[in-house]
C-alpha positions in Angstrom: -23.9 12.0 -66.0 -23.8 12.1 -62.1 -20.9 9.7 -59.8 -22.1 8.2 -56.7 -18.8 8.8 -53.9 -19.6 6.3 -51.4 -17.6 7.0 -47.8 -17.6 10.5 -48.2 -15.2 10.8 -45.2 -13.0 8.3 -46.0 -9.3 9.5 -47.5 -9.7 8.3 -50.3 -13.0 8.8 -51.2 -12.2 13.2 -49.8 -9.5 12.7 -52.2 -11.4 12.0 -55.5 -14.4 14.4 -55.2 -12.0 17.5 -54.4 -10.9 16.3 -58.1 -14.3 16.1 -59.6 -14.7 19.6 -57.7 -11.8 21.4 -59.0 -12.4 19.5 -62.5 -16.6 20.5 -62.2 -18.0 16.4 -62.9 -21.0 16.2 -61.9 -21.1 14.2 -57.9 -22.8 13.1 -55.3 -21.6 12.3 -52.0 -23.3 9.5 -49.6 -22.1 8.5 -46.2 -23.1 6.7 -43.4 -23.7 9.7 -41.0 -24.0 12.5 -43.7 -22.8 15.7 -41.2 -21.5 17.7 -44.7 -24.6 19.4 -46.6 -25.4 17.8 -50.1 -24.8 14.5 -48.7 -26.7 11.6 -49.0 -27.5 8.6 -46.9 -25.9 5.8 -48.1 -25.2 2.8 -45.6 -23.8 -0.1 -47.8 -25.5 -2.3 -44.5 -29.0 -1.2 -45.1 -30.6 -1.7 -48.7 -33.1 1.0 -47.8 -30.8 3.6 -47.8 -29.9 2.8 -51.5 -32.4 3.7 -53.9 -32.1 7.1 -52.5 -28.1 7.7 -53.5 -28.2 5.9 -56.6 -31.2 8.4 -58.2 -30.3 9.6 -61.3 -26.6 8.1 -60.9 -23.9 6.8 -63.8 -21.6 5.6 -62.1 -20.4 4.8 -58.3 -17.0 4.7 -56.5 -17.5 2.0 -54.5 -16.1 1.2 -50.8 -16.1 -2.7 -49.9 -19.1 -4.0 -48.0 -20.4 -7.5 -48.0 -23.2 -7.6 -45.7 -25.6 -6.0 -48.7 -23.6 -6.1 -51.9 -25.8 -8.2 -54.0 -29.1 -6.3 -52.6 -26.4 -2.6 -53.5 -25.7 -4.2 -57.2 -30.1 -5.2 -57.7 -30.9 -1.2 -56.5 -27.4 0.3 -58.9 -28.7 -2.2 -61.7 -32.4 -0.8 -61.5 -31.0 2.5 -61.0 -29.7 2.2 -64.3 -25.8 2.3 -63.3 -23.5 1.3 -65.6 -19.8 1.6 -64.4 -19.3 0.7 -60.3 -15.1 1.2 -59.3 -14.6 -0.9 -56.4 -11.9 0.2 -53.6 -10.8 -3.2 -52.7 -8.0 -5.2 -51.6 -5.1 -6.9 -53.1 -5.0 -9.2 -50.3 -7.8 -10.6 -53.1 -4.7 -11.4 -54.6 -3.6 -14.3 -52.4 -4.1 -17.9 -51.3 -7.2 -18.7 -49.6 -8.0 -14.6 -49.8 -11.9 -16.6 -49.7 -10.9 -17.2 -45.3 -9.0 -14.2 -44.6 -11.0 -12.1 -42.8 -8.2 -9.7 -44.2 -9.7 -10.3 -47.7 -13.6 -11.6 -47.4 -14.9 -8.8 -47.4 -13.6 -7.5 -50.6 -13.5 -10.8 -52.4 -17.7 -10.8 -51.8 -18.2 -7.3 -52.9 -15.3 -8.3 -56.0 -17.9 -11.9 -56.7 -21.1 -10.1 -56.7 -20.2 -7.0 -58.7 -18.1 -9.6 -61.6 -21.7 -11.6 -61.5 -23.4 -9.0 -62.4 -24.0 -6.9 -65.9 -22.1 -3.4 -64.1 -19.0 -2.4 -65.9 -16.4 -3.2 -63.1 -13.8 -1.8 -62.4 -11.2 -3.2 -59.3 -8.4 -0.7 -58.0 -6.8 -3.1 -55.3 -4.1 -1.0 -53.9 -1.5 -2.5 -51.1 -1.1 -1.5 -48.1 -2.2 2.2 -47.2 1.0 4.4 -46.4 -1.6 6.1 -44.2 -1.3 2.6 -41.2 1.4 3.9 -40.2 -0.4 7.2 -38.4 -1.3 3.9 -36.2 2.3 4.9 -34.8 1.2 8.4 -34.3 0.3 8.0 -30.1 3.4 5.8 -29.2 5.3 8.9 -30.8 3.6 11.9 -29.0 3.7 10.5 -26.1 7.7 9.4 -26.8 7.1 5.6 -25.8 9.0 3.4 -28.1 6.6 1.6 -31.0 6.0 -1.6 -31.0 6.5 -4.6 -33.7 5.9 -7.8 -34.3 7.2 -7.9 -37.0 9.6 -4.9 -37.9 11.5 -6.4 -40.6 8.1 -7.5 -43.2 7.8 -5.7 -46.0 5.3 -4.1 -47.3 4.5 -1.5 -49.8 3.1 1.7 -48.8 0.5 3.7 -51.0 -0.5 7.1 -50.8 -4.2 8.2 -51.0 -4.1 11.2 -53.1 -2.6 8.1 -55.8 -5.2 6.5 -55.3 -7.5 9.4 -55.5 -6.1 10.4 -58.7 -6.0 6.5 -60.2 -10.2 6.8 -59.3 -10.8 10.2 -60.8 -8.9 8.6 -64.1 -11.2 5.1 -64.5 -14.2 6.8 -64.0 -13.6 10.1 -66.4 -11.5 8.1 -68.8 -13.9 5.2 -70.3 -10.9 3.4 -72.4 -9.2 2.7 -68.6 -12.9 0.8 -67.3 -13.7 -2.6 -66.7 -9.6 -3.7 -65.4 -8.6 -4.6 -61.8 -5.2 -2.8 -61.2 -3.2 -4.1 -58.8 -1.3 -0.6 -57.1 1.3 0.0 -54.4 3.7 2.7 -53.5 6.9 3.2 -55.6 8.8 0.2 -53.2 8.8 -2.3 -50.8 10.2 -0.9 -47.0 10.2 -2.4 -43.9 8.4 -1.0 -41.0 11.7 0.0 -39.4 12.6 1.5 -42.8 9.6 3.8 -42.6 9.8 4.3 -38.9 13.2 5.6 -39.8 11.8 7.6 -43.1 9.1 8.8 -40.6 12.1 9.8 -37.9 14.3 11.5 -40.9 11.7 13.7 -41.8 9.6 14.6 -38.1 13.6 15.6 -37.5 14.0 12.8 -34.7 15.3 9.3 -34.5 12.0 7.1 -33.9 12.8 3.5 -31.2 11.1 0.7 -31.6 11.3 -2.8 -29.9 10.3 -5.7 -31.2 7.6 -7.4 -29.4 6.3 -11.0 -29.2 2.8 -11.2 -31.9 0.9 -12.7 -28.3 2.3 -9.6 -26.7 1.1 -6.9 -30.0 -2.1 -8.7 -29.7 -3.0 -8.1 -26.5 -2.1 -4.8 -26.7 -4.4 -4.2 -29.8 -6.8 -6.1 -27.9 -10.5 -3.7 -28.2 -9.3 -2.5 -31.4 -8.1 -4.8 -33.5 -10.6 -8.2 -33.8 -8.7 -11.3 -32.6 -9.4 -13.4 -36.1 -8.8 -10.0 -38.4 -5.5 -9.3 -35.8 -4.4 -13.4 -36.2 -4.4 -12.4 -40.2 -2.2 -9.8 -39.9 0.0 -11.3 -37.8 0.5 -14.1 -40.7 0.8 -11.7 -42.9 3.6 -9.9 -41.6 4.7 -13.4 -40.5 5.2 -14.4 -44.5 6.4 -11.2 -45.6 8.9 -10.9 -42.7 12.7 -9.9 -44.5 10.9 -10.5 -48.1 10.4 -8.1 -50.1 7.2 -7.5 -52.2 6.3 -6.7 -55.4 5.7 -3.1 -56.5 3.1 -1.9 -59.9 3.6 0.8 -62.1 -0.6 0.5 -62.0 -0.4 4.1 -60.2 1.7 5.2 -62.8 -0.5 4.0 -65.7 -3.2 5.8 -64.6 -2.3 8.9 -63.2 0.6 9.7 -65.6 2.9 9.8 -62.9 5.0 7.9 -60.6 3.5 6.6 -57.0 4.8 9.0 -54.2 6.9 7.8 -52.3 6.4 6.9 -47.8 8.3 9.9 -48.0 6.4 11.6 -49.6 3.6 10.9 -47.9 5.5 11.7 -44.0 5.9 14.9 -45.5 1.9 15.5 -46.3 1.3 14.4 -42.8 3.8 15.5 -40.8 1.7 16.8 -38.1 0.0 14.1 -37.0 2.9 13.1 -35.5 4.0 15.8 -33.7 2.7 16.7 -30.2 1.5 19.2 -29.9 3.9 22.6 -29.2 6.7 20.6 -30.6 8.3 21.2 -33.9 11.3 19.5 -35.8 14.6 20.8 -35.8 
């Protein structure tokens, strides 16, 4: 029984593939732009690539791409796929999710899967700890990090925990067919995350509070306007307000969720300027 892992270059997919390979679970890697031997082409926005990728597959680890979700569901059903694990987002749980750029695509794919005969498992992570990589350029250049809402809370979750959660629901039928809200172990403000990052790296990390308009101007060209507005609204709603964390990671993996400090330790080199080591 082969498992198709889409988005093979994504951090969660890479972690999942390592787990499958280590345990000898048959699997097939798929990517929009295959760049490694054995990886098949599967562009989740191009239905013409679905049939070949799904041939002989019984389970799928799927990233949320809404543009051709209906076609993917139809092709997966025709190919005999029995189970789909979707990497969705906890943003779908918020009011007005269908109208939010942060949630709409995830919700659309969820709805397409749930309306199908495919057994569906929904993994709904909160904020990815890896979002902190967006601060790496400022750190390496010696500039302060600009934050519109330094007191906004998040629930940063380690991508390794998401990969382990995906492995668990793909390989244990008793865990499949449910929705899981996955978070890190702590609700942390952006300012606290930067303090943890500085502590691990061995130097304090300055930040400056900027207006929403200033931040939006800085990211213009990198983050589309509607998406930037949605992020700002999301952060504003959580400014000074801790978010709820869950034990879903432990439920699926058998161990508590990794801390943000652990994530920083695992990725410290991404924040260090070349030739500079921590004290």
